[in-house]
C-alpha positions as CSV (number, residue, x, y, z in Angstrom):
1,M,-32.2,14.0,-11.5
2,P,-29.8,15.8,-12.8
3,S,-30.1,19.5,-14.1
4,S,-31.5,20.9,-17.4
5,S,-28.6,23.0,-16.8
6,N,-25.6,20.7,-16.9
7,Q,-27.6,19.0,-19.6
8,K,-26.9,22.1,-21.5
9,K,-23.4,22.5,-20.8
10,K,-22.9,18.7,-21.6
11,L,-20.7,19.0,-24.3
12,L,-18.6,21.5,-22.2
13,Y,-17.9,19.7,-19.8
14,L,-16.7,16.9,-22.5
15,M,-14.4,19.1,-23.9
16,R,-12.8,19.9,-20.4
17,I,-13.2,16.2,-19.4
18,L,-11.0,15.2,-22.7
19,L,-8.6,18.1,-22.1
20,E,-8.0,17.4,-18.6
21,R,-7.9,14.1,-18.7
22,T,-6.6,12.7,-21.8
23,D,-3.3,13.1,-23.9
24,A,-1.3,10.8,-26.3
25,D,-0.5,8.5,-23.4
26,H,-4.1,8.6,-21.7
27,V,-6.8,7.7,-23.6
28,M,-10.7,7.5,-22.5
29,T,-13.1,5.2,-23.5
30,I,-16.8,5.8,-24.7
31,Q,-17.3,4.5,-21.5
32,E,-15.2,6.2,-19.3
33,L,-16.1,9.3,-20.8
34,I,-19.8,8.4,-19.9
35,A,-18.6,7.7,-15.9
36,A,-17.2,11.4,-16.2
37,L,-19.7,12.8,-17.4
38,A,-21.7,11.4,-14.5
39,E,-19.8,12.6,-12.4
40,Y,-20.6,16.7,-13.3
41,G,-24.0,14.9,-13.0
42,V,-24.8,14.7,-17.1
43,P,-26.1,11.1,-18.0
44,A,-25.4,10.1,-21.7
45,E,-25.7,7.7,-24.6
46,R,-23.3,6.2,-26.2
47,K,-24.7,7.5,-29.5
48,S,-24.3,11.2,-27.8
49,V,-21.1,10.9,-27.3
50,Y,-20.2,9.7,-30.2
51,A,-22.2,13.0,-32.3
52,D,-21.0,15.4,-29.6
53,L,-17.2,14.0,-30.0
54,E,-17.7,14.8,-33.6
55,L,-18.9,17.9,-32.8
56,L,-15.7,18.7,-30.9
57,R,-14.1,17.9,-33.7
58,E,-15.7,20.0,-36.4
59,F,-15.2,22.4,-33.8
60,G,-11.5,22.1,-33.8
61,L,-10.2,20.2,-31.3
62,D,-8.2,17.6,-32.5
63,V,-10.6,14.6,-31.0
64,E,-7.9,11.6,-32.5
65,S,-9.0,7.7,-31.6
66,R,-6.6,4.6,-30.5
67,R,-7.6,0.9,-31.1
68,S,-7.0,-1.4,-29.3
69,R,-8.4,-4.4,-27.0
70,T,-11.2,-0.9,-26.6
71,I,-11.3,2.2,-28.7
72,G,-9.7,5.3,-27.1
73,Y,-10.6,8.5,-27.4
74,Y,-8.1,11.5,-26.6
75,V,-6.8,15.2,-27.3
76,D,-3.6,15.4,-29.4
77,A,-2.6,18.8,-30.7
78,R,-2.6,22.1,-28.6
79,E,-1.9,25.3,-28.5
80,F,1.5,24.5,-26.4
81,E,3.1,21.3,-26.8
82,L,4.7,19.2,-23.9
83,P,8.0,20.1,-24.3
84,E,6.9,24.1,-25.4
85,L,5.9,23.8,-21.3
86,K,8.6,22.5,-20.1
87,L,11.2,25.2,-21.5
88,L,8.4,28.2,-19.7
89,V,8.7,26.5,-16.4
90,D,12.4,26.5,-16.4
91,A,12.7,30.3,-17.5
92,V,9.9,30.9,-14.7
93,Q,12.1,28.6,-12.7
94,S,15.5,29.7,-12.9
95,S,14.3,33.7,-13.9
96,R,15.7,36.1,-10.7
97,F,13.4,38.8,-11.1
98,I,10.0,36.2,-10.5
99,T,9.6,35.8,-6.8
100,P,9.0,32.4,-5.5
101,K,5.6,33.1,-4.4
102,K,4.9,34.0,-8.2
103,S,7.1,31.1,-9.7
104,T,4.1,28.7,-8.2
105,E,1.2,30.8,-9.7
106,L,2.5,31.7,-13.2
107,I,3.7,27.2,-13.4
108,Q,0.6,26.0,-12.3
109,K,-1.9,28.6,-14.7
110,L,0.9,26.6,-17.6
111,S,0.0,23.3,-15.8
112,S,-3.6,24.1,-17.0
113,L,-2.8,24.1,-20.7
114,T,-1.5,20.4,-20.9
115,S,-3.4,17.4,-19.3
116,N,-3.4,16.9,-15.5
117,P,-1.1,13.1,-16.2
118,Q,1.5,15.8,-18.5
119,A,0.6,18.4,-16.1
120,G,2.7,16.1,-13.2
121,Q,6.1,16.1,-15.2
122,L,5.8,20.1,-15.0
123,R,6.3,20.5,-10.8
124,R,9.9,20.3,-11.1
125,Q,12.1,22.1,-9.4
126,V,14.8,23.9,-11.7
127,Y,18.2,24.2,-9.9
128,V,20.3,27.0,-11.1
129,A,23.8,27.9,-9.6
130,N,24.3,31.2,-7.7
131,R,20.4,32.3,-9.2
132,P,18.6,34.1,-6.1
133,K,15.0,35.0,-6.2
134,T,13.9,38.7,-5.9
135,I,12.0,39.8,-2.6
136,N,10.2,42.0,-4.3
137,E,6.4,40.8,-4.7
138,S,5.4,44.4,-6.6
139,I,7.8,43.8,-9.9
140,Y,5.0,41.6,-11.9
141,Y,2.4,44.7,-11.8
142,N,5.6,46.8,-12.8
143,I,6.5,45.3,-15.2
144,D,3.1,45.8,-16.9
145,A,2.5,49.7,-15.4
146,I,6.1,50.3,-17.1
147,H,4.5,48.5,-20.5
148,T,1.4,50.1,-20.7
149,A,3.1,53.7,-20.2
150,I,5.5,52.6,-23.1
151,H,2.5,51.7,-25.6
152,S,0.7,54.3,-24.7
153,G,4.2,57.0,-24.8
154,R,3.6,58.6,-21.3
155,K,5.8,58.8,-18.3
156,I,5.9,57.0,-15.1
157,S,6.3,57.8,-11.4
158,F,7.6,55.4,-9.1
159,Q,9.4,55.7,-5.8
160,Y,13.0,53.5,-5.9
161,F,15.5,52.2,-3.1
162,D,18.2,50.2,-2.1
163,Y,18.6,47.4,0.8
164,N,20.2,47.9,3.6
165,A,22.3,44.9,5.4
166,D,19.0,44.3,7.5
167,K,17.0,44.1,4.3
168,E,14.9,46.5,4.7
169,R,14.6,48.9,1.7
170,V,15.8,52.3,1.9
171,Y,14.8,55.3,-0.3
172,R,16.7,57.4,-2.4
173,K,16.2,61.1,-2.0
174,G,14.0,60.4,0.6
175,G,11.0,58.9,-0.5
176,E,10.3,61.4,-3.4
177,R,9.0,60.2,-6.7
178,Y,10.8,59.8,-9.7
179,C,9.4,60.9,-12.8
180,Q,10.8,59.5,-16.2
181,S,10.3,58.8,-19.4
182,P,10.1,55.3,-20.0
183,M,11.9,53.8,-23.4
184,A,12.5,49.8,-23.1
185,L,12.9,47.0,-21.3
186,C,16.2,45.1,-21.2
187,W,17.4,41.8,-20.0
188,D,21.0,41.8,-18.6
189,D,22.7,39.6,-16.6
190,D,19.2,37.8,-15.4
191,K,18.2,41.3,-14.4
192,Y,15.3,43.5,-15.6
193,Y,16.3,47.0,-16.3
194,L,14.1,50.1,-17.6
195,I,15.6,51.9,-20.1
196,C,14.6,56.0,-19.8
197,Y,15.1,59.6,-21.4
198,S,15.6,62.5,-20.2
199,T,14.9,65.6,-23.0
200,K,16.8,68.1,-19.9
201,Y,20.3,65.7,-19.8
202,G,20.2,64.8,-23.5
203,D,20.7,61.3,-22.2
204,F,19.6,57.6,-21.0
205,A,19.2,56.8,-17.1
206,H,18.7,52.7,-16.3
207,Y,16.8,51.1,-12.8
208,R,16.8,48.1,-11.9
209,V,12.5,47.6,-12.3
210,D,13.1,44.9,-9.0
211,R,14.4,48.2,-6.9
212,M,10.9,50.2,-8.0
213,N,7.9,50.7,-6.4
214,Q,4.5,51.8,-6.5
215,V,5.2,52.3,-10.7
216,A,2.5,54.8,-12.0
217,V,1.0,56.0,-15.5
218,C,1.3,59.2,-15.9
219,G,-0.9,61.6,-17.9
220,E,2.4,63.8,-19.1
221,E,3.6,62.8,-22.6
222,A,6.8,61.0,-22.8
223,E,9.7,62.7,-23.8
224,R,11.6,60.7,-26.3
225,P,15.7,61.2,-28.1
226,D,15.9,63.1,-31.5
227,Q,16.4,59.6,-33.8
228,N,14.1,57.2,-34.1
229,D,16.7,54.4,-34.8
230,F,17.0,53.9,-30.9
231,D,18.3,50.3,-30.6
232,V,18.1,48.9,-27.7
233,A,20.2,45.6,-28.2
234,E,22.8,48.3,-29.4
235,H,22.4,50.1,-26.2
236,A,22.6,47.2,-24.0
237,K,25.7,45.4,-25.7
238,Q,27.2,48.9,-25.0
239,V,26.7,49.8,-21.1
240,F,27.2,46.9,-19.5
241,G,25.0,45.6,-16.1
242,M,23.2,49.0,-17.0
243,Y,26.3,51.1,-15.0
244,S,26.4,54.7,-16.9
245,G,30.3,55.5,-18.2
246,E,31.6,56.9,-20.9
247,L,31.2,55.3,-24.6
248,V,35.0,54.5,-26.2
249,A,35.4,52.7,-29.1
250,A,38.2,50.2,-27.7
251,T,40.6,47.8,-29.4
252,L,40.1,43.8,-27.2
253,R,42.3,40.9,-27.6
254,F,41.5,37.6,-26.3
255,D,43.0,33.6,-26.6
256,Q,41.3,32.3,-28.7
257,S,39.6,30.1,-26.1
258,L,37.8,32.8,-25.4
259,V,35.8,32.7,-29.1
260,N,32.7,31.9,-27.0
261,S,32.7,34.4,-24.0
262,V,33.3,37.5,-26.8
263,L,30.3,35.7,-28.4
264,D,28.0,35.1,-26.0
265,R,29.1,39.2,-25.1
266,F,29.0,40.8,-28.6
267,G,27.0,38.9,-31.2
268,P,28.3,36.8,-33.9
269,E,28.5,39.5,-36.0
270,V,31.3,40.9,-34.4
271,P,34.0,40.7,-36.9
272,F,37.6,39.1,-35.6
273,R,40.8,40.5,-36.6
274,K,43.4,37.4,-36.2
275,C,46.6,38.0,-34.2
276,G,48.4,34.7,-34.2
277,D,47.4,32.8,-31.2
278,F,44.9,35.6,-29.8
279,F,42.3,37.6,-32.1
280,E,41.4,41.3,-31.6
281,I,37.7,43.2,-32.0
282,C,36.7,46.9,-32.8
283,V,33.6,47.6,-30.2
284,E,32.3,50.4,-28.4
285,V,32.3,49.8,-24.8
286,S,31.2,51.6,-21.3
287,N,33.9,52.9,-19.7
288,S,32.9,51.4,-16.1
289,P,34.1,48.8,-13.8
290,V,31.6,46.2,-14.8
291,F,33.1,46.0,-18.6
292,L,36.6,46.0,-16.4
293,S,35.2,43.2,-14.4
294,W,34.5,41.8,-17.1
295,I,37.9,41.8,-18.7
296,F,39.5,40.8,-15.3
297,Q,37.4,37.9,-15.2
298,F,40.0,36.0,-18.4
299,G,42.9,37.0,-16.4
300,E,45.8,37.3,-18.9
301,K,43.8,35.8,-22.0
302,A,42.2,39.1,-22.1
303,E,44.0,42.3,-23.0
304,I,42.2,45.6,-23.4
305,V,45.1,47.2,-26.1
306,A,43.2,50.8,-26.9
307,P,41.8,53.7,-26.2
308,Q,44.8,54.5,-23.7
309,S,42.2,56.4,-21.0
310,L,40.5,52.5,-21.1
311,V,44.0,50.8,-20.5
312,D,44.3,54.0,-17.9
313,S,40.9,52.5,-16.1
314,M,41.6,49.3,-16.0
315,R,44.9,50.1,-14.2
316,A,43.2,52.9,-11.1
317,L,41.2,50.0,-10.5
318,L,43.6,47.0,-10.3
319,S,46.0,49.4,-8.4
320,A,43.3,50.3,-5.8
321,Q,42.5,46.6,-5.4
322,I,46.1,45.9,-4.6
323,K,46.4,47.8,-2.0
324,K,43.5,47.3,-0.5
325,Y,44.8,43.5,-0.4
326,Q,48.2,44.7,1.7
């Protein structure tokens, strides 16, 4: 005999069956729904199932029906449509800062948001060239702690490390904990960075989140810059790859074939000035090896016009590389 508690849960079991087993391409008849309920030890009659389906509709579940030789029932609209879930799964698979283990866990959770037949379409492998995964399993929880600190206006403490040739962690400052005021998290070149501010130095510092360990929210109130209009996006555009360098107003010249690359880096708002087969832009950039390397990759199709300090930095970088290979 089925338990009375199972009978009381009949409506919940019916909703689970519809959500897990049906979609626009997979319907269930009343008789199939009755058989599925029996798997949970819940007997049901046709009339009661019809009433339950109507009650679920009134509750807000998008139960639809389709007639062929028989009438089939299914859940149509869901919180996330299948193309949206595919997009999220692709983002998780291709993300460098999410470890393989956590990627699998997240995809399993995303798969639970659709029917079992459609979930099979989400269990696919996304291959992205030169996209290794991080090996720091704690990054997922570090990010949560950082968000909590930013939201509550508190400082955070953490250890910061690099990897040696044996893939072992080597902690900076001998493992001493950093204490910083978090401003924002920034995604740059497939890496997650934390932007912090120090009133002592009146400047910003940047840390790779996947190289932070044991992040903890402190009771101490976070420091903030004098200006209240700190623009994370603008800051990220100026500081390439999160490497510090003097900010300079630069004039850059590009071949017209590089329009897409320039727009990807500086955004669609940057003004162009046409110069024959080339175009010029005036932007504020960081005088750092990362920016210079970005320019260098385009060869003769890109040129630093001004300022002279940036031109001199490029010359010095190129000279050092030439000596290394002579």
